[in-house]
C-alpha positions in Angstrom: 29.0 -8.7 4.7 30.6 -8.2 8.2 31.7 -5.6 10.3 34.6 -6.4 8.9 34.4 -5.3 5.7 32.3 -4.2 2.3 34.7 -6.8 0.2 32.0 -7.1 -3.1 34.7 -9.0 -5.2 35.1 -11.4 -3.0 31.7 -12.6 -2.8 30.6 -10.9 0.6 27.1 -9.8 0.9 25.8 -6.5 2.0 23.3 -8.6 4.3 21.2 -5.2 5.9 21.3 -3.3 2.5 19.7 -6.6 0.6 17.3 -7.1 3.6 16.1 -3.8 3.2 16.1 -3.4 -0.1 13.6 -6.2 -0.3 11.5 -5.2 2.5 11.4 -1.5 0.5 9.8 -3.4 -2.9 7.4 -5.2 -0.4 6.5 -1.5 0.2 6.1 -1.3 -3.1 3.9 -3.6 -3.8 2.2 -1.7 -0.7 1.8 1.6 -2.1 1.2 0.9 -5.3 -2.2 -1.6 -4.3 -3.1 1.3 -2.1 -3.6 3.2 -5.0 -6.5 1.0 -5.9 -8.8 1.2 -3.0 -8.1 4.6 -2.0 -11.0 6.5 -1.5 -10.3 10.2 -3.6 -9.1 8.6 -6.6 -5.6 9.7 -7.2 -4.9 7.0 -9.6 -8.8 6.5 -10.5 -8.1 7.9 -14.1 -4.9 6.3 -14.6 -4.0 3.5 -11.9 -4.0 -0.1 -13.4 -7.6 -0.7 -11.9 -9.5 1.3 -9.6 -11.9 0.1 -7.7 -15.2 1.6 -6.5 -15.4 -0.4 -3.7 -12.5 2.0 -1.4 -11.8 3.9 1.9 -9.8 6.9 3.5 -7.1 4.7 4.7 -5.4 3.6 1.9 -5.2 7.0 0.2 -3.2 7.9 4.2 -0.6 5.0 3.8 -0.3 6.1 -0.4 0.7 9.4 0.9 3.4 7.9 3.9 4.5 5.7 1.6 5.3 8.1 -1.6 7.3 10.2 1.1 10.2 7.8 1.3 9.5 4.5 -0.5 11.8 4.8 -4.0 14.6 6.8 -1.4 16.2 3.6 0.1 16.4 1.6 -3.4 18.1 4.5 -5.1 20.9 5.1 -1.9 21.2 1.2 -1.6 21.7 1.6 -5.9 24.3 4.2 -4.9 26.2 3.0 -2.1 27.0 -0.3 -4.3 27.9 1.5 -7.4 31.0 2.2 -6.1 31.7 -1.4 -5.5 30.3 -2.4 -9.1 32.9 -0.1 -10.4 35.7 -1.5 -9.0 38.0 -3.5 -10.7 36.4 -2.3 -13.9 37.1 0.0 -16.7 34.2 2.4 -17.8 32.9 0.3 -21.0 32.9 -2.5 -19.1 30.6 -0.7 -16.4 28.5 0.2 -18.5 27.9 -2.8 -20.8 27.0 -4.8 -17.4 24.5 -1.7 -16.2 22.7 -1.7 -19.4 22.8 -5.6 -19.6 21.1 -5.6 -16.0 18.6 -2.5 -16.2 17.7 -1.5 -20.3 17.5 -5.2 -21.7 14.8 -5.9 -19.0 13.5 -2.6 -19.6 13.0 -3.0 -23.3 11.9 -6.5 -23.0 9.2 -4.8 -19.9 8.2 -2.4 -21.6 7.0 -4.2 -24.6 5.5 -6.9 -23.1 4.0 -5.5 -19.5 2.9 -1.7 -20.8 0.5 -3.6 -23.3 -0.8 -5.7 -21.0 -1.5 -2.8 -18.7 -3.8 -1.3 -21.0 -5.2 -4.3 -21.7 -6.0 -4.7 -18.1 -6.9 -1.0 -17.6 -9.6 -1.1 -20.4 -11.2 -4.5 -19.8 -11.4 -3.3 -16.1 -13.5 -0.4 -16.8 -15.7 -2.2 -19.7 -13.7 0.0 -22.2 -13.4 -1.6 -25.9 -9.6 -2.4 -26.8 -7.8 -0.1 -29.0 -5.3 -0.1 -32.1 -2.7 -2.3 -31.8 0.1 0.9 -31.7 -1.6 2.3 -28.7 -0.6 -0.3 -26.4 3.1 1.2 -26.4 4.2 3.5 -24.1 5.2 6.3 -26.5 2.1 6.0 -27.5 0.0 6.0 -24.5 -0.8 8.1 -21.0 1.1 5.8 -19.4 4.2 6.1 -20.7 6.7 3.7 -18.5 4.5 4.1 -15.4 6.2 2.0 -12.7 9.5 1.0 -15.0 10.6 4.7 -15.0 13.2 2.9 -12.0 15.3 1.4 -14.8 16.3 3.9 -17.3 16.7 6.8 -14.2 18.9 4.2 -12.2 20.8 3.3 -15.5 21.1 7.2 -16.1 22.5 7.8 -12.4 25.2 5.0 -13.1 26.4 6.7 -16.3 26.7 10.1 -14.5 28.3 8.5 -11.0 30.9 7.0 -13.7 31.7 10.6 -15.6 32.2 11.8 -11.7 34.1 9.5 -11.1 36.6 10.4 -13.5 37.2 13.5 -12.3 39.1 12.2 -9.5 37.4 14.4 -6.8 39.3 14.4 -3.4 36.4 13.1 -0.7 38.8 13.0 2.4 37.8 16.6 4.3 34.0 15.2 3.4 32.1 13.8 6.4 29.2 12.3 6.4 27.2 14.8 8.6 28.1 18.1 6.1 27.0 15.6 2.7 24.1 15.0 4.5 23.4 18.4 5.4 24.4 19.9 2.5 22.0 17.0 0.7 18.8 18.7 2.9 19.4 21.9 2.0 19.9 21.6 -1.4 17.0 19.5 -1.8 14.7 21.4 0.5 15.5 24.6 -1.9 15.3 22.4 -5.2 11.7 21.3 -4.3 11.0 24.6 -3.4 11.7 26.1 -6.5 10.1 23.7 -8.8 7.1 23.5 -6.8 7.1 27.5 -6.7 7.7 27.8 -10.0 5.0 25.0 -11.2 7.6 22.6 -12.7 6.1 19.9 -10.7 4.9 16.8 -12.5 6.2 14.4 -14.6 8.6 14.4 -18.1 7.7 11.9 -20.2 9.5 10.6 -23.1 10.5 7.8 -25.2 13.6 7.0 -23.3 13.2 8.0 -19.4 10.5 9.3 -17.6 11.2 10.9 -14.1 8.9 13.0 -11.3 10.4 16.9 -11.9 10.2 17.6 -8.3 11.5 14.3 -7.4 14.8 13.5 -9.8 17.5 15.6 -8.6 16.3 14.5 -5.2 16.9 10.6 -5.9 20.5 11.8 -7.2 21.6 13.5 -4.4 20.1 9.9 -2.7 22.3 8.3 -5.1 25.5 10.2 -4.5 25.2 10.3 -0.5 24.7 6.2 -1.0 27.8 6.3 -2.7 30.0 8.8 -0.8 29.1 6.4 2.5 30.6 3.6 0.3 33.8 5.2 0.1 34.1 6.4 3.6 33.0 3.3 4.9 30.7 4.4 7.4 28.5 1.0 7.9 32.3 -0.9 8.9 32.1 0.9 12.5 29.7 -0.1 15.4 28.4 3.5 15.7 25.3 3.8 17.8 23.9 6.7 19.1 20.9 6.6 21.3 20.1 10.5 22.2 20.1 10.8 18.7 17.8 8.4 18.0 15.4 9.0 20.7 15.1 12.6 19.5 14.4 11.3 15.9 12.0 8.7 17.2 10.2 11.6 19.5 9.8 14.2 16.9 10.2 12.4 13.5 6.1 11.9 13.5 5.5 15.8 14.1 7.1 16.5 10.4 5.3 13.7 8.6 2.0 14.5 9.9 2.3 18.3 9.0 3.6 17.4 5.8 0.2 14.8 5.3 -2.2 17.8 6.8 -0.4 20.4 4.1 -1.4 17.8 0.9 -4.4 17.3 1.8 -5.5 20.5 2.9 -3.8 21.6 -1.2 -6.1 19.2 -2.6 -9.2 20.1 -1.2 -9.1 23.2 -1.2 -6.3 24.2 -4.3 -7.7 28.1 -4.7 -7.2 28.8 -1.0 -3.8 28.2 0.5 -3.6 28.4 4.3 -1.2 30.9 4.7 0.0 32.1 1.5 1.0 30.5 -1.7 4.8 31.1 -0.9 4.4 30.1 2.8 2.3 27.0 2.7 4.8 25.8 -0.6 8.0 26.3 2.3 6.4 24.3 4.4 5.2 21.3 2.6 8.4 21.2 1.0 10.2 21.5 4.7 8.0 18.7 6.1 8.0 16.5 3.1 12.4 16.6 3.4 12.5 16.6 7.0 9.9 13.2 7.2 11.9 11.7 4.3 15.7 12.4 6.4 14.1 10.8 8.8 12.5 8.0 7.5 15.3 6.9 5.4 17.6 7.1 8.7 15.4 4.7 11.1 15.2 2.4 7.9 18.6 2.3 7.4 20.0 2.2 11.1 17.2 -0.6 12.0 18.3 -2.9 9.0 22.1 -2.4 10.2 21.8 -2.8 13.7 18.8 -5.1 13.7 18.9 -7.3 10.1 22.3 -7.0 9.2 22.2 -11.1 9.3 21.3 -14.1 6.4 19.0 -16.2 6.6 17.5 -19.0 3.3 14.2 -17.1 3.6 16.3 -13.5 3.0 18.3 -15.0 0.2 15.2 -16.5 -1.6 13.4 -13.2 -1.4 16.7 -10.7 -2.1 17.4 -12.9 -4.9 13.9 -12.4 -6.4 13.3 -8.4 -5.4 14.4 -7.3 -9.3 12.5 -9.8 -10.8 9.6 -8.5 -8.7 9.8 -4.9 -8.7 9.2 -5.7 -12.7 6.3 -7.8 -12.8 4.3 -7.0 -9.8 1.6 -4.6 -11.1 0.8 -7.1 -14.3 0.3 -9.5 -11.5 -1.4 -7.2 -8.7 -3.7 -6.2 -12.2 -4.6 -9.8 -12.6 -5.8 -10.3 -8.9 -7.4 -7.0 -8.0 -9.9 -7.7 -11.2 -11.0 -10.9 -9.7 -12.1 -9.0 -6.5 -13.1 -5.8 -8.8 -17.3 -6.8 -8.2 -17.1 -8.7 -4.8 -18.2 -7.6 -1.7 -15.2 -8.1 0.4 -14.5 -5.2 1.9 -12.5 -2.9 0.7 -9.6 -2.8 3.3 -9.1 -6.7 3.4 -9.0 -6.7 -0.4 -6.6 -4.5 -0.2 -4.5 -6.7 2.5 -5.2 -9.8 0.0 -4.2 -7.9 -2.5 -0.7 -6.7 -1.5 0.2 -9.7 0.2 -0.9 -12.2 -2.6 0.5 -9.8 -5.1 3.9 -10.2 -3.3 4.0 -14.0 -2.9 2.8 -14.8 -6.4 5.3 -12.2 -8.2 7.8 -14.1 -5.9 6.6 -17.2 -7.0 7.0 -16.6 -10.7 10.5 -15.3 -10.5 11.8 -17.8 -8.1 10.3 -19.9 -10.9 11.8 -18.4 -13.3 15.3 -18.2 -11.9 15.1 -22.0 -11.3 14.1 -23.6 -14.4 14.2 -20.9 -17.2 16.8 -18.6 -16.5 19.2 -21.4 -15.2 18.4 -23.5 -18.6 19.4 -20.6 -20.5 22.8 -20.1 -18.7 23.2 -23.5 -19.4 
């Protein structure tokens, strides 16, 4: 993309969004690797590997990453959806999204989820089970990390339906949309927590985290609005706002982490009261999410809005890397399971090696297998 426009039809790329999505996929890998080595066994009962060699820092990294790591990806998907729908009929749009999202999902849940269970059982010295239990509709993990694909497909379908309403957005400003999103998401997340609706809903076709799925959809819609209003075509900068946010943004992040850790350590002993604690947790979560999302988008727009050979390769691989990285990670972590390598060093090795090897696999597939299938 140039500052001159966002014309996807002519083949221009929105470089800073491509680059941001690639970095977020790396952070997804980092987040999932942290579950293997975090000290308080957040994922010990269900994550692909749980290494007894662990430390506190991966757990802190997980708590921070878990605030925002998927939100920029949904924002980018929302930003691109209006460009994807342009010059397409509804049926053509649905078919293109089904081919891109649901076909890979079908293949992945029928192959990678069984591999996940094989690694899970083997790493814990447990016997393998009946083959029928290795599929997502018969396992405790359901779709696991693959939940993102059908959720995004659902958002695309909902966006198509909303677009048919021909809503006039000429009077909607980005500022008003952001504030509306913050307030609505805060009230929604509080109600889900307060009425004990938090957790996961798992079905054969779609999995989602109850307290976050609507937040993701609102961020998706916010991205689509930013695209329609062409907010990134200007050279807008606000150094004063950036300084204020950078000086204060760490406050809700630290408060959120404190309240979450406190609630885990003392679940039956609220700091103030159940209502007040929930209000504070959700408020600091939303403020942290807003700050981190803003900083990432603006920073990439201002400083990483450019192409490059390496960026191009990583950008083209990012979708495939997301799909396969957990299985690659499980295989690598398995080789380090009984070694004397310090836990944090294992964590770093696992994160980098998973990302690199996943990219190599996807690059090989794209260049030597997919190209032959197409030709």
